[in-house]
N, C-alpha and C positions, 0 to 999 in steps of 0.2 A: 356760436353754433349750438343748437338744441339737439340733444339726443333723446329720443322717445321710443317707447315700446308699447304695444297693445297688451293689456292685462285683463284678467277675469273681472267681471262686475263685482264679485264678492270681495275683492281686495279693496274696493272703495270703502266698504263698511269698516275695514280695519283701521282706517285713518281717523283721528279724533275729529269731532265736529268743531266748527268755528266757535271762537269765544263770543259770548254775547257783547253787545255794545255797552260802553261805559254809561254809568248813571249821570246825573247832573254834576257839572263841574263846580268847583268852589268859586269860580268867577261869575257864574250865572246870576247870583244874588247881587253882585257888584254891578253887573251890566244892567240889570233891571233898575237899580237905584239911579244909576247915571242916566239911563234912558228916560227916567221920569223927571229929570232936571235937578237931582240932588248932587251935592258935592260929597265925595267919599274919600276917606283916608284908609290906606291899606298898610298895615304893619307887617313886614316880612321878617322871617327868621334871620336872614343874612343879607348883607348889602350886595353880595355877588349875584343874587337872583333878581334884582330890581330890573335890569335891562330886559331879561327874558319875560317878566311879567308885564312890563310896559309894552313890549312888542306884541305879546299875546292879547292884551286888552285892546290895543290899537287895531289889530287885524279883525278881532271879533266885533268891535263896535263899527268898524268900516263896513263889515258885511251887513250890518243892520241899517246902513245908510246914514250914520252919524259920524261926527268927529269929536275927538277929546282934546282937552288941554290937560297936560300932566306935568307935575313937578315932583322932584324927589329930594329928600334930605336924610342922610344916614340910611336907616333901614325902613323909612316911611315913604310912601308914594301917595300923592293926592291927585285926584282926577275930577274933572267936571266936564259937562257937555259944552262943546263949542258951537253947536248949531248943525244944520244939515250939511252933508258932504257937498263940496263943490262939484258940479257936473264937469265931465271931461270937455275940454275946449274943442270946438268944431274946427276942422281944417277949412281954411278959406278956399272957396271954389272960384275958379276963373269965370269971368263974365262970359256967357255963351256967345256974345256978339264979337268979342275980341279974340282973334286967333293967338295961339301960343307962339311966343317968339323964342327961338332956341338961344341958348347962351353962347357967347363967343368964347372960343378956346384961347388960352394963353399959349403963345409959341415959345 
């Protein structure tokens, strides 16, 4: 349940303005290199962050319409472009001349 009240317009000005958007991310340069066909190696501070970086790279590259091949060993992650992302498979459509046959129920 939401509780709300009407306030004076001047109260809006007392709230802090929104924070500006972040600048370029450290992965942007990596994404550009991989998108241009280069193989890159990323050395991370700790092995525990490899999974997060791998997922972040995968999501951001997928948004660009590409796929990656990645491997890791210790605190190093290596990535290269695997080609364009596969299109989503289309659902087969029934032939318009054939009527749908309902399934028989098991008793």
